[in-house]
Structures are given as C-alpha cells and as structure tokens.
C-alpha positions in Angstrom: 156.8 210.5 241.8 157.3 211.7 245.4 156.1 210.2 248.6 155.0 211.6 252.0 156.8 208.8 253.7 160.2 209.4 255.2 163.1 207.9 253.3 163.6 205.1 255.8 160.0 203.9 255.3 160.0 204.0 251.5 159.9 200.6 250.0 158.9 199.1 253.3 155.6 200.8 254.0 152.7 201.2 251.6 150.8 204.5 251.9 147.3 205.1 250.5 145.6 208.5 251.0 141.8 209.1 250.9 139.8 212.2 251.6 136.3 213.1 252.5 134.6 216.0 254.2 135.9 214.9 257.6 139.5 215.0 256.6 142.4 213.4 254.9 143.1 209.7 255.9 146.5 208.0 255.6 146.4 204.3 255.5 149.9 202.8 256.2 150.7 199.1 255.8 154.0 197.6 256.9 154.9 195.1 254.2 157.9 193.7 256.1 158.6 191.3 258.9 160.4 194.1 260.8 159.1 196.9 263.0 159.3 200.2 261.0 159.3 203.6 262.7 157.5 206.3 260.6 158.5 209.7 261.9 157.3 213.0 260.7 153.6 212.3 259.9 151.2 214.6 261.7 147.6 213.7 262.4 145.3 211.9 264.8 146.2 208.2 265.1 143.0 206.3 264.7 144.6 202.8 264.7 148.1 201.7 265.3 150.8 202.4 267.8 153.0 205.4 268.6 156.2 205.4 270.6 156.8 207.6 273.7 158.0 210.4 271.4 154.9 210.3 269.2 156.6 208.5 266.3 154.3 206.1 264.5 155.6 202.5 265.0 154.4 199.8 262.6 154.9 196.3 263.9 155.6 193.6 261.3 152.7 193.4 258.8 150.8 196.0 260.9 148.4 198.7 259.6 147.9 202.2 260.9 145.4 204.9 260.0 146.0 208.7 260.6 143.4 211.4 260.1 144.6 214.9 259.1 142.3 217.9 259.0 141.8 219.6 255.6 143.9 222.6 255.0 
C-alpha cells in the first residue's frame, strides 16, 4: 500500500481522501504531540496552517483540509 504523504509524515499523520464534483479533498490529522511539516502536497488549504515557504504545518493534534481540482 502506498501513501501520498511524504516519508517523514508517514506514521505520524493520518490521511483520508474524499472526492465530489467540486474536487478532491485531503483530510490530514496529526496524531502526535509534535509539530509535523508535510511538504509536497499541492492544493488549496481550506483549514490549517502553512509556513512561509508554503509547506503545510500540522501543530500537535491538529487537522488540515486541502482541496485539489480534479484532473
């Protein structure tokens, strides 16, 4: 089984993907007590925090949602 998460986030961040006519939605949950950077995911950040370089940053026990266009 492969994951869309970068290696450093595997085992620390839970990823669930859902789709509807408006796009593909990535729900990311930090299951740790540490901040976890999640680089390399493209999309519109609907909830969550990004660093100055655009990297998604999940604070301890934080949740983020990204929307990606179909295609």
